[in-house]
Every structure is written in C-alpha cells, then in structure tokens.
Biopython code that builds the backbone (N, CA, C, O; Angstrom):
import numpy as np
from Bio.PDB.StructureBuilder import StructureBuilder

atoms = [
    (1, "MET", "N", (0.870, -1.150, 0.015)),
    (1, "MET", "CA", (0.003, -0.019, 0.019)),
    (1, "MET", "C", (0.916, 1.314, 0.002)),
    (1, "MET", "O", (0.581, 2.317, -0.629)),
    (2, "ALA", "N", (1.982, 1.232, 0.682)),
    (2, "ALA", "CA", (2.862, 2.370, 0.769)),
    (2, "ALA", "C", (3.455, 2.704, -0.590)),
    (2, "ALA", "O", (3.676, 3.879, -0.883)),
    (3, "ASN", "N", (3.721, 1.707, -1.429)),
    (3, "ASN", "CA", (4.195, 1.955, -2.755)),
    (3, "ASN", "C", (3.190, 2.567, -3.666)),
    (3, "ASN", "O", (3.594, 3.355, -4.522)),
    (4, "LYS", "N", (1.913, 2.286, -3.573)),
    (4, "LYS", "CA", (0.876, 2.915, -4.269)),
    (4, "LYS", "C", (0.758, 4.430, -3.779)),
    (4, "LYS", "O", (0.632, 5.347, -4.591)),
    (5, "GLU", "N", (0.803, 4.618, -2.511)),
    (5, "GLU", "CA", (0.736, 6.020, -2.062)),
    (5, "GLU", "C", (1.874, 6.838, -2.505)),
    (5, "GLU", "O", (1.722, 8.022, -2.807)),
    (6, "GLN", "N", (3.094, 6.195, -2.555)),
    (6, "GLN", "CA", (4.272, 6.871, -3.051)),
    (6, "GLN", "C", (4.133, 7.287, -4.494)),
    (6, "GLN", "O", (4.441, 8.420, -4.863)),
    (7, "GLN", "N", (3.651, 6.324, -5.336)),
    (7, "GLN", "CA", (3.416, 6.537, -6.747)),
    (7, "GLN", "C", (2.440, 7.712, -6.992)),
    (7, "GLN", "O", (2.641, 8.556, -7.866)),
    (8, "GLN", "N", (1.364, 7.715, -6.159)),
    (8, "GLN", "CA", (0.348, 8.754, -6.339)),
    (8, "GLN", "C", (0.844, 10.167, -5.914)),
    (8, "GLN", "O", (0.315, 11.157, -6.421)),
    (9, "SER", "N", (1.797, 10.285, -5.041)),
    (9, "SER", "CA", (2.241, 11.544, -4.600)),
    (9, "SER", "C", (3.475, 11.987, -5.425)),
    (9, "SER", "O", (4.018, 13.049, -5.122)),
    (10, "LEU", "N", (3.928, 11.275, -6.400)),
    (10, "LEU", "CA", (5.070, 11.663, -7.247)),
    (10, "LEU", "C", (4.771, 12.900, -8.023)),
    (10, "LEU", "O", (3.763, 12.955, -8.726)),
    (11, "LYS", "N", (5.620, 13.913, -7.923)),
    (11, "LYS", "CA", (5.400, 15.119, -8.722)),
    (11, "LYS", "C", (6.252, 15.038, -9.972)),
    (11, "LYS", "O", (7.478, 14.952, -9.895)),
    (12, "LEU", "N", (5.592, 15.066, -11.136)),
    (12, "LEU", "CA", (6.256, 15.083, -12.351)),
    (12, "LEU", "C", (6.607, 16.450, -12.854)),
    (12, "LEU", "O", (5.723, 17.303, -12.933)),
    (13, "ASN", "N", (7.877, 16.717, -13.207)),
    (13, "ASN", "CA", (8.240, 18.034, -13.848)),
    (13, "ASN", "C", (8.397, 17.797, -15.269)),
    (13, "ASN", "O", (9.087, 16.863, -15.676)),
    (14, "ILE", "N", (7.786, 18.605, -16.052)),
    (14, "ILE", "CA", (7.705, 18.430, -17.512)),
    (14, "ILE", "C", (8.027, 19.726, -18.190)),
    (14, "ILE", "O", (7.414, 20.750, -17.887)),
    (15, "SER", "N", (8.943, 19.714, -19.074)),
    (15, "SER", "CA", (9.279, 20.902, -19.823)),
    (15, "SER", "C", (8.146, 21.281, -20.789)),
    (15, "SER", "O", (7.338, 20.407, -21.100)),
    (16, "PRO", "N", (8.028, 22.535, -21.289)),
    (16, "PRO", "CA", (7.008, 22.830, -22.270)),
    (16, "PRO", "C", (7.148, 22.094, -23.560)),
    (16, "PRO", "O", (6.164, 21.750, -24.214)),
    (17, "GLU", "N", (8.447, 21.840, -23.940)),
    (17, "GLU", "CA", (8.596, 21.082, -25.172)),
    (17, "GLU", "C", (8.083, 19.635, -25.085)),
    (17, "GLU", "O", (7.452, 19.111, -26.004)),
    (18, "VAL", "N", (8.370, 19.053, -23.994)),
    (18, "VAL", "CA", (7.980, 17.643, -23.800)),
    (18, "VAL", "C", (6.393, 17.607, -23.590)),
    (18, "VAL", "O", (5.727, 16.690, -24.070)),
    (19, "ALA", "N", (5.831, 18.624, -22.866)),
    (19, "ALA", "CA", (4.496, 18.668, -22.666)),
    (19, "ALA", "C", (3.577, 18.730, -23.877)),
    (19, "ALA", "O", (2.385, 18.429, -23.821)),
    (20, "GLN", "N", (4.193, 19.131, -24.953)),
    (20, "GLN", "CA", (3.438, 19.316, -26.269)),
    (20, "GLN", "C", (3.219, 17.905, -26.800)),
    (20, "GLN", "O", (2.250, 17.716, -27.535)),
    (21, "GLY", "N", (4.032, 16.902, -26.495)),
    (21, "GLY", "CA", (3.851, 15.576, -26.914)),
    (21, "GLY", "C", (4.401, 15.372, -28.295)),
    (21, "GLY", "O", (4.864, 16.322, -28.927)),
    (22, "THR", "N", (4.356, 14.099, -28.797)),
    (22, "THR", "CA", (4.858, 13.761, -30.101)),
    (22, "THR", "C", (3.834, 12.810, -30.688)),
    (22, "THR", "O", (3.468, 11.831, -30.037)),
    (23, "TYR", "N", (3.356, 13.072, -31.914)),
    (23, "TYR", "CA", (2.386, 12.279, -32.575)),
    (23, "TYR", "C", (3.076, 11.052, -33.228)),
    (23, "TYR", "O", (4.113, 11.170, -33.880)),
    (24, "SER", "N", (2.471, 9.911, -33.027)),
    (24, "SER", "CA", (2.957, 8.637, -33.558)),
    (24, "SER", "C", (1.757, 7.806, -34.127)),
    (24, "SER", "O", (0.726, 7.663, -33.470)),
    (25, "ASN", "N", (1.919, 7.286, -35.319)),
    (25, "ASN", "CA", (0.883, 6.393, -35.834)),
    (25, "ASN", "C", (1.508, 5.040, -36.131)),
    (25, "ASN", "O", (0.868, 4.252, -36.828)),
    (26, "LEU", "N", (2.752, 4.692, -35.642)),
    (26, "LEU", "CA", (3.392, 3.468, -35.778)),
    (26, "LEU", "C", (4.257, 3.196, -34.591)),
    (26, "LEU", "O", (4.986, 4.097, -34.174)),
    (27, "ALA", "N", (4.235, 2.063, -34.036)),
    (27, "ALA", "CA", (5.197, 1.646, -32.966)),
    (27, "ALA", "C", (5.860, 0.388, -33.378)),
    (27, "ALA", "O", (5.232, -0.540, -33.887)),
    (28, "VAL", "N", (7.183, 0.364, -33.147)),
    (28, "VAL", "CA", (7.931, -0.914, -33.474)),
    (28, "VAL", "C", (8.608, -1.251, -32.162)),
    (28, "VAL", "O", (9.317, -0.456, -31.546)),
    (29, "ILE", "N", (8.334, -2.496, -31.780)),
    (29, "ILE", "CA", (8.855, -2.983, -30.496)),
    (29, "ILE", "C", (9.871, -4.089, -30.714)),
    (29, "ILE", "O", (9.618, -5.047, -31.443)),
    (30, "SER", "N", (11.016, -3.946, -30.077)),
    (30, "SER", "CA", (12.105, -4.932, -30.132)),
    (30, "SER", "C", (12.625, -5.150, -28.759)),
    (30, "SER", "O", (12.216, -4.433, -27.846)),
    (31, "HIS", "N", (13.532, -6.124, -28.538)),
    (31, "HIS", "CA", (14.052, -6.415, -27.206)),
    (31, "HIS", "C", (15.433, -7.077, -27.387)),
    (31, "HIS", "O", (15.848, -7.585, -28.428)),
    (32, "THR", "N", (16.041, -6.994, -26.273)),
    (32, "THR", "CA", (17.352, -7.734, -26.031)),
    (32, "THR", "C", (17.137, -8.460, -24.712)),
    (32, "THR", "O", (16.058, -8.292, -24.143)),
    (33, "PRO", "N", (18.013, -9.214, -24.195)),
    (33, "PRO", "CA", (17.842, -9.930, -22.924)),
    (33, "PRO", "C", (17.550, -8.982, -21.724)),
    (33, "PRO", "O", (16.954, -9.352, -20.713)),
    (34, "THR", "N", (18.022, -7.732, -21.931)),
    (34, "THR", "CA", (17.930, -6.835, -20.752)),
    (34, "THR", "C", (17.033, -5.620, -20.955)),
    (34, "THR", "O", (16.739, -4.888, -20.010)),
    (35, "GLU", "N", (16.586, -5.408, -22.241)),
    (35, "GLU", "CA", (15.879, -4.148, -22.582)),
    (35, "GLU", "C", (14.667, -4.491, -23.501)),
    (35, "GLU", "O", (14.681, -5.450, -24.272)),
    (36, "ILE", "N", (13.628, -3.642, -23.360)),
    (36, "ILE", "CA", (12.512, -3.587, -24.261)),
    (36, "ILE", "C", (12.598, -2.207, -24.951)),
    (36, "ILE", "O", (12.600, -1.187, -24.262)),
    (37, "VAL", "N", (12.668, -2.156, -26.277)),
    (37, "VAL", "CA", (12.791, -0.893, -26.961)),
    (37, "VAL", "C", (11.546, -0.559, -27.735)),
    (37, "VAL", "O", (11.110, -1.338, -28.583)),
    (38, "LEU", "N", (10.964, 0.601, -27.454)),
    (38, "LEU", "CA", (9.819, 1.032, -28.158)),
    (38, "LEU", "C", (10.168, 2.265, -29.081)),
    (38, "LEU", "O", (10.488, 3.350, -28.594)),
    (39, "ASP", "N", (10.091, 2.046, -30.400)),
    (39, "ASP", "CA", (10.231, 3.147, -31.346)),
    (39, "ASP", "C", (8.964, 3.639, -31.810)),
    (39, "ASP", "O", (8.190, 2.878, -32.391)),
    (40, "PHE", "N", (8.659, 4.953, -31.586)),
    (40, "PHE", "CA", (7.461, 5.487, -32.024)),
    (40, "PHE", "C", (7.657, 6.423, -33.223)),
    (40, "PHE", "O", (8.421, 7.385, -33.145)),
    (41, "ALA", "N", (6.979, 6.141, -34.307)),
    (41, "ALA", "CA", (7.278, 6.749, -35.582)),
    (41, "ALA", "C", (6.054, 7.330, -36.238)),
    (41, "ALA", "O", (4.932, 7.114, -35.779)),
    (42, "GLN", "N", (6.263, 8.069, -37.312)),
    (42, "GLN", "CA", (5.192, 8.663, -38.059)),
    (42, "GLN", "C", (5.368, 8.187, -39.495)),
    (42, "GLN", "O", (6.467, 8.270, -40.044)),
    (43, "ILE", "N", (4.257, 7.670, -40.131)),
    (43, "ILE", "CA", (4.200, 7.380, -41.467)),
    (43, "ILE", "C", (3.303, 8.417, -42.124)),
    (43, "ILE", "O", (2.147, 8.561, -41.724)),
    (44, "LEU", "N", (3.825, 9.181, -43.173)),
    (44, "LEU", "CA", (3.001, 10.183, -43.753)),
    (44, "LEU", "C", (2.845, 9.929, -45.221)),
    (44, "LEU", "O", (3.793, 9.449, -45.841)),
    (45, "PRO", "N", (1.709, 10.218, -45.824)),
    (45, "PRO", "CA", (1.401, 10.012, -47.252)),
    (45, "PRO", "C", (2.427, 10.734, -48.077)),
    (45, "PRO", "O", (2.757, 11.890, -47.812)),
    (46, "GLY", "N", (2.933, 10.045, -49.084)),
    (46, "GLY", "CA", (3.887, 10.627, -50.054)),
    (46, "GLY", "C", (5.308, 10.660, -49.575)),
    (46, "GLY", "O", (6.193, 11.142, -50.283)),
    (47, "ILE", "N", (5.541, 10.165, -48.403)),
    (47, "ILE", "CA", (6.930, 10.158, -47.870)),
    (47, "ILE", "C", (7.375, 8.689, -47.787)),
    (47, "ILE", "O", (6.635, 7.838, -47.291)),
    (48, "ASP", "N", (8.570, 8.406, -48.269)),
    (48, "ASP", "CA", (9.098, 7.019, -48.285)),
    (48, "ASP", "C", (9.660, 6.791, -46.902)),
    (48, "ASP", "O", (10.488, 7.558, -46.411)),
    (49, "GLY", "N", (9.183, 5.697, -46.269)),
    (49, "GLY", "CA", (9.704, 5.266, -44.958)),
    (49, "GLY", "C", (8.892, 5.902, -43.747)),
    (49, "GLY", "O", (7.918, 6.625, -43.956)),
    (50, "ALA", "N", (9.290, 5.632, -42.629)),
    (50, "ALA", "CA", (8.752, 6.091, -41.395)),
    (50, "ALA", "C", (9.816, 6.786, -40.628)),
    (50, "ALA", "O", (10.922, 6.258, -40.511)),
    (51, "ALA", "N", (9.543, 7.954, -40.092)),
    (51, "ALA", "CA", (10.457, 8.676, -39.260)),
    (51, "ALA", "C", (10.232, 8.401, -37.780)),
    (51, "ALA", "O", (9.185, 8.696, -37.204)),
    (52, "VAL", "N", (11.303, 7.802, -37.185)),
    (52, "VAL", "CA", (11.235, 7.554, -35.675)),
    (52, "VAL", "C", (11.253, 8.896, -34.998)),
    (52, "VAL", "O", (12.163, 9.694, -35.225)),
    (53, "ARG", "N", (10.231, 9.172, -34.140)),
    (53, "ARG", "CA", (10.156, 10.389, -33.425)),
    (53, "ARG", "C", (10.649, 10.330, -32.027)),
    (53, "ARG", "O", (11.228, 11.283, -31.505)),
    (54, "GLN", "N", (10.414, 9.192, -31.415)),
    (54, "GLN", "CA", (10.875, 8.951, -29.989)),
    (54, "GLN", "C", (11.250, 7.413, -29.867)),
    (54, "GLN", "O", (10.620, 6.517, -30.427)),
    (55, "ARG", "N", (12.345, 7.233, -29.072)),
    (55, "ARG", "CA", (12.757, 5.853, -28.681)),
    (55, "ARG", "C", (12.711, 5.831, -27.214)),
    (55, "ARG", "O", (13.326, 6.650, -26.532)),
    (56, "ILE", "N", (11.924, 4.818, -26.689)),
    (56, "ILE", "CA", (11.843, 4.620, -25.265)),
    (56, "ILE", "C", (12.447, 3.263, -24.909)),
    (56, "ILE", "O", (12.043, 2.243, -25.467)),
    (57, "ILE", "N", (13.394, 3.241, -24.001)),
    (57, "ILE", "CA", (14.081, 1.957, -23.655)),
    (57, "ILE", "C", (13.742, 1.645, -22.155)),
    (57, "ILE", "O", (14.015, 2.440, -21.255)),
    (58, "LEU", "N", (13.157, 0.489, -21.955)),
    (58, "LEU", "CA", (12.719, 0.116, -20.672)),
    (58, "LEU", "C", (13.376, -1.252, -20.295)),
    (58, "LEU", "O", (13.668, -2.073, -21.164)),
    (59, "ASN", "N", (13.598, -1.463, -18.958)),
    (59, "ASN", "CA", (13.991, -2.775, -18.503)),
    (59, "ASN", "C", (12.751, -3.663, -18.559)),
    (59, "ASN", "O", (11.639, -3.138, -18.508)),
    (60, "PRO", "N", (12.882, -4.900, -18.656)),
    (60, "PRO", "CA", (11.618, -5.794, -18.720)),
    (60, "PRO", "C", (10.607, -5.647, -17.639)),
    (60, "PRO", "O", (9.406, -5.777, -17.881)),
    (61, "ILE", "N", (11.084, -5.367, -16.402)),
    (61, "ILE", "CA", (10.145, -5.218, -15.338)),
    (61, "ILE", "C", (9.288, -3.911, -15.540)),
    (61, "ILE", "O", (8.071, -3.935, -15.357)),
    (62, "HIS", "N", (9.931, -2.818, -15.909)),
    (62, "HIS", "CA", (9.165, -1.595, -16.095)),
    (62, "HIS", "C", (8.300, -1.748, -17.436)),
    (62, "HIS", "O", (7.238, -1.136, -17.544)),
    (63, "ALA", "N", (8.750, -2.527, -18.391)),
    (63, "ALA", "CA", (7.907, -2.741, -19.604)),
    (63, "ALA", "C", (6.642, -3.465, -19.169)),
    (63, "ALA", "O", (5.542, -3.112, -19.595)),
    (64, "LYS", "N", (6.796, -4.472, -18.326)),
    (64, "LYS", "CA", (5.651, -5.263, -17.885)),
    (64, "LYS", "C", (4.628, -4.400, -17.098)),
    (64, "LYS", "O", (3.412, -4.491, -17.267)),
    (65, "ARG", "N", (5.236, -3.543, -16.213)),
    (65, "ARG", "CA", (4.362, -2.590, -15.408)),
    (65, "ARG", "C", (3.695, -1.632, -16.336)),
    (65, "ARG", "O", (2.523, -1.311, -16.138)),
    (66, "THR", "N", (4.388, -1.152, -17.349)),
    (66, "THR", "CA", (3.811, -0.150, -18.304)),
    (66, "THR", "C", (2.630, -0.844, -19.140)),
    (66, "THR", "O", (1.595, -0.237, -19.419)),
    (67, "LEU", "N", (2.872, -2.129, -19.501)),
    (67, "LEU", "CA", (1.742, -2.903, -20.148)),
    (67, "LEU", "C", (0.546, -3.003, -19.246)),
    (67, "LEU", "O", (-0.567, -2.747, -19.705)),
    (68, "ALA", "N", (0.701, -3.358, -17.996)),
    (68, "ALA", "CA", (-0.377, -3.428, -17.060)),
    (68, "ALA", "C", (-1.074, -2.155, -16.940)),
    (68, "ALA", "O", (-2.304, -2.137, -16.972)),
    (69, "ALA", "N", (-0.372, -1.057, -16.800)),
    (69, "ALA", "CA", (-0.930, 0.294, -16.617)),
    (69, "ALA", "C", (-1.651, 0.729, -17.846)),
    (69, "ALA", "O", (-2.707, 1.352, -17.730)),
    (70, "LEU", "N", (-1.165, 0.451, -18.990)),
    (70, "LEU", "CA", (-1.808, 0.663, -20.308)),
    (70, "LEU", "C", (-3.061, -0.055, -20.394)),
    (70, "LEU", "O", (-4.090, 0.536, -20.718)),
    (71, "ASN", "N", (-3.044, -1.296, -20.124)),
    (71, "ASN", "CA", (-4.235, -2.090, -20.200)),
    (71, "ASN", "C", (-5.348, -1.633, -19.229)),
    (71, "ASN", "O", (-6.531, -1.689, -19.564)),
    (72, "ASP", "N", (-4.952, -1.181, -18.025)),
    (72, "ASP", "CA", (-5.903, -0.585, -17.083)),
    (72, "ASP", "C", (-6.412, 0.685, -17.562)),
    (72, "ASP", "O", (-7.585, 0.960, -17.306)),
    (73, "ASN", "N", (-5.657, 1.544, -18.259)),
    (73, "ASN", "CA", (-6.113, 2.808, -18.741)),
    (73, "ASN", "C", (-7.040, 2.595, -19.974)),
    (73, "ASN", "O", (-8.011, 3.329, -20.159)),
    (74, "ILE", "N", (-6.732, 1.618, -20.777)),
    (74, "ILE", "CA", (-7.616, 1.351, -21.904)),
    (74, "ILE", "C", (-8.957, 0.833, -21.417)),
    (74, "ILE", "O", (-9.988, 1.230, -21.961)),
    (75, "ARG", "N", (-8.987, -0.038, -20.415)),
    (75, "ARG", "CA", (-10.222, -0.579, -19.769)),
    (75, "ARG", "C", (-11.042, 0.618, -19.272)),
    (75, "ARG", "O", (-12.244, 0.706, -19.523)),
    (76, "LYS", "N", (-10.337, 1.586, -18.526)),
    (76, "LYS", "CA", (-11.150, 2.735, -17.951)),
    (76, "LYS", "C", (-11.631, 3.668, -19.072)),
    (76, "LYS", "O", (-12.715, 4.242, -18.971)),
    (77, "TYR", "N", (-10.807, 3.828, -20.172)),
    (77, "TYR", "CA", (-11.198, 4.662, -21.226)),
    (77, "TYR", "C", (-12.507, 4.125, -21.896)),
    (77, "TYR", "O", (-13.425, 4.890, -22.193)),
    (78, "GLU", "N", (-12.553, 2.774, -22.122)),
    (78, "GLU", "CA", (-13.582, 2.168, -22.823)),
    (78, "GLU", "C", (-14.888, 2.190, -21.934)),
    (78, "GLU", "O", (-16.001, 2.311, -22.446)),
    (79, "GLN", "N", (-14.694, 2.069, -20.612)),
    (79, "GLN", "CA", (-15.859, 2.182, -19.675)),
    (79, "GLN", "C", (-16.443, 3.629, -19.818)),
    (79, "GLN", "O", (-17.658, 3.817, -19.760)),
    (80, "GLN", "N", (-15.609, 4.575, -19.992)),
    (80, "GLN", "CA", (-16.116, 5.972, -20.057)),
    (80, "GLN", "C", (-16.600, 6.389, -21.446)),
    (80, "GLN", "O", (-17.589, 7.113, -21.552)),
    (81, "PHE", "N", (-15.881, 5.919, -22.586)),
    (81, "PHE", "CA", (-16.207, 6.426, -23.803)),
    (81, "PHE", "C", (-16.701, 5.365, -24.834)),
    (81, "PHE", "O", (-17.050, 5.686, -25.970)),
    (82, "GLY", "N", (-16.711, 4.169, -24.404)),
    (82, "GLY", "CA", (-17.145, 3.041, -25.270)),
    (82, "GLY", "C", (-15.978, 2.344, -25.861)),
    (82, "GLY", "O", (-14.837, 2.800, -25.792)),
    (83, "THR", "N", (-16.305, 1.162, -26.477)),
    (83, "THR", "CA", (-15.284, 0.250, -27.094)),
    (83, "THR", "C", (-14.458, 0.937, -28.129)),
    (83, "THR", "O", (-15.009, 1.668, -28.952)),
    (84, "ILE", "N", (-13.154, 0.745, -28.137)),
    (84, "ILE", "CA", (-12.343, 1.224, -29.176)),
    (84, "ILE", "C", (-12.408, 0.181, -30.282)),
    (84, "ILE", "O", (-12.061, -0.981, -30.071)),
    (85, "GLU", "N", (-12.848, 0.594, -31.442)),
    (85, "GLU", "CA", (-12.947, -0.359, -32.597)),
    (85, "GLU", "C", (-11.741, -0.290, -33.451)),
    (85, "GLU", "O", (-11.315, 0.781, -33.883)),
    (86, "GLU", "N", (-11.168, -1.483, -33.705)),
    (86, "GLU", "CA", (-9.863, -1.491, -34.591)),
    (86, "GLU", "C", (-10.409, -1.498, -35.943)),
    (86, "GLU", "O", (-11.422, -2.138, -36.226)),
    (87, "PRO", "N", (-9.692, -0.729, -36.866)),
    (87, "PRO", "CA", (-10.116, -0.698, -38.278)),
    (87, "PRO", "C", (-9.788, -2.032, -38.989)),
    (87, "PRO", "O", (-8.827, -2.695, -38.599)),
    (88, "ARG", "N", (-10.506, -2.417, -39.951)),
    (88, "ARG", "CA", (-10.125, -3.537, -40.789)),
    (88, "ARG", "C", (-9.111, -3.091, -41.752)),
    (88, "ARG", "O", (-9.331, -2.141, -42.503)),
    (89, "MET", "N", (-8.003, -3.747, -41.755)),
    (89, "MET", "CA", (-6.851, -3.362, -42.660)),
    (89, "MET", "C", (-7.165, -3.909, -44.067)),
    (89, "MET", "O", (-7.527, -5.079, -44.190)),
    (90, "PRO", "N", (-7.038, -3.106, -45.112)),
    (90, "PRO", "CA", (-7.218, -3.642, -46.456)),
    (90, "PRO", "C", (-6.354, -4.755, -46.745)),
    (90, "PRO", "O", (-5.193, -4.678, -46.343)),
    (91, "MET", "N", (-6.745, -5.822, -47.401)),
    (91, "MET", "CA", (-5.915, -6.938, -47.794)),
    (91, "MET", "C", (-5.342, -6.716, -49.066)),
    (91, "MET", "O", (-5.851, -5.848, -49.775)),
    (92, "ALA", "N", (-4.332, -7.381, -49.487)),
    (92, "ALA", "CA", (-3.655, -7.345, -50.857)),
    (92, "ALA", "C", (-4.811, -7.669, -51.803)),
    (92, "ALA", "O", (-5.622, -8.564, -51.565)),
    (93, "GLY", "N", (-4.843, -6.883, -52.902)),
    (93, "GLY", "CA", (-5.927, -7.199, -53.886)),
    (93, "GLY", "C", (-7.207, -6.403, -53.725)),
    (93, "GLY", "O", (-8.019, -6.297, -54.644)),
    (94, "ASP", "N", (-7.368, -5.838, -52.512)),
    (94, "ASP", "CA", (-8.620, -5.052, -52.314)),
    (94, "ASP", "C", (-8.623, -3.830, -53.186)),
    (94, "ASP", "O", (-7.598, -3.155, -53.282)),
    (95, "THR", "N", (-9.726, -3.511, -53.827)),
    (95, "THR", "CA", (-9.758, -2.388, -54.642)),
    (95, "THR", "C", (-10.636, -1.289, -54.151)),
    (95, "THR", "O", (-10.552, -0.148, -54.605)),
    (96, "ALA", "N", (-11.520, -1.654, -53.174)),
    (96, "ALA", "CA", (-12.496, -0.665, -52.641)),
    (96, "ALA", "C", (-11.814, 0.408, -51.760)),
    (96, "ALA", "O", (-10.904, 0.025, -51.025)),
    (97, "PRO", "N", (-12.127, 1.579, -51.760)),
    (97, "PRO", "CA", (-11.547, 2.595, -50.981)),
    (97, "PRO", "C", (-11.953, 2.429, -49.547)),
    (97, "PRO", "O", (-13.061, 1.955, -49.296)),
    (98, "TYR", "N", (-11.126, 2.791, -48.581)),
    (98, "TYR", "CA", (-11.451, 2.681, -47.162)),
    (98, "TYR", "C", (-11.368, 3.943, -46.515)),
    (98, "TYR", "O", (-10.473, 4.739, -46.796)),
    (99, "ASP", "N", (-12.337, 4.201, -45.576)),
    (99, "ASP", "CA", (-12.160, 5.487, -44.836)),
    (99, "ASP", "C", (-11.270, 5.049, -43.625)),
    (99, "ASP", "O", (-10.736, 3.943, -43.544)),
    (100, "ILE", "N", (-11.168, 6.092, -42.650)),
    (100, "ILE", "CA", (-10.243, 5.873, -41.548)),
    (100, "ILE", "C", (-10.606, 4.726, -40.591)),
    (100, "ILE", "O", (-9.758, 4.174, -39.890)),
    (101, "LEU", "N", (-11.882, 4.401, -40.597)),
    (101, "LEU", "CA", (-12.305, 3.200, -39.790)),
    (101, "LEU", "C", (-12.296, 1.946, -40.578)),
    (101, "LEU", "O", (-12.776, 0.931, -40.074)),
    (102, "GLY", "N", (-11.788, 1.924, -41.780)),
    (102, "GLY", "CA", (-11.656, 0.684, -42.507)),
    (102, "GLY", "C", (-12.893, 0.268, -43.214)),
    (102, "GLY", "O", (-12.925, -0.880, -43.657)),
    (103, "LYS", "N", (-13.960, 1.085, -43.384)),
    (103, "LYS", "CA", (-15.204, 0.715, -44.021)),
    (103, "LYS", "C", (-15.111, 1.194, -45.421)),
    (103, "LYS", "O", (-14.537, 2.244, -45.709)),
    (104, "ALA", "N", (-15.692, 0.402, -46.311)),
    (104, "ALA", "CA", (-15.771, 0.755, -47.683)),
    (104, "ALA", "C", (-16.776, 1.945, -47.965)),
    (104, "ALA", "O", (-16.943, 2.354, -49.114)),
]
sb = StructureBuilder()
sb.init_structure("model")
sb.init_model(0)
sb.init_chain("A")
sb.init_seg("    ")
for serial, (resi, resn, name, xyz) in enumerate(atoms, 1):
    if name == "N":
        sb.init_residue(resn, " ", resi, " ")
    sb.init_atom(name, np.array(xyz, "f"), 0.0, 1.0, " ", f" {name:<3s}", serial, name[0])
structure = sb.get_structure()
C-alpha cells in the first residue's frame, strides 16, 4: 500500500517542449535480454519510410508494469467512452476505398 501512495504523490516535472507531446501512428517494439525498446514513428502519405520520433528503452520489469498500466487505462477509457474499434486493414488485392475506420 505504501508503494501505491508513493506513486500517487510523485510530482512530475515536464518541460514545455515535452508537454506538447509527439504524434505517432506506428510503434515498433524490439528487445534484447535486458531491454525492451519502443520506437514511435510517423508514417505520412507521399513520404518514403517512417520517421522515428521517439525511442523509449525500458527494462523488462518496467515494460511489464507499463503494459499493465496501459491495459488498465484502456479498460477505464472504454468504460467511459465506449469500445475502441480497430479498423479492418485492407488486404492485398482489395480495390475498394477505405475510410479511416476501414469501411468501404
């Protein structure tokens, strides 16, 4: 219980630049025996390749804790705003146009 109280009282200091955030529409996850690496990138129309905007390196314990916290936050988000629907990705050979939700 003391650990949870300690986490809740932690004061985060954030610079204005970091507070603005970084947009990402692609995440690439890799690992070594001692690290989990999250590369957050942007894919933009008309540009070849994806530009990595942020790289986050975590030890496996913190990665697992982050996963649990993210799962908890997604669950709370869906309780408040409804289920997050994943778009259907077009398959090779599809010719119908798709909107952002993957519907023809």
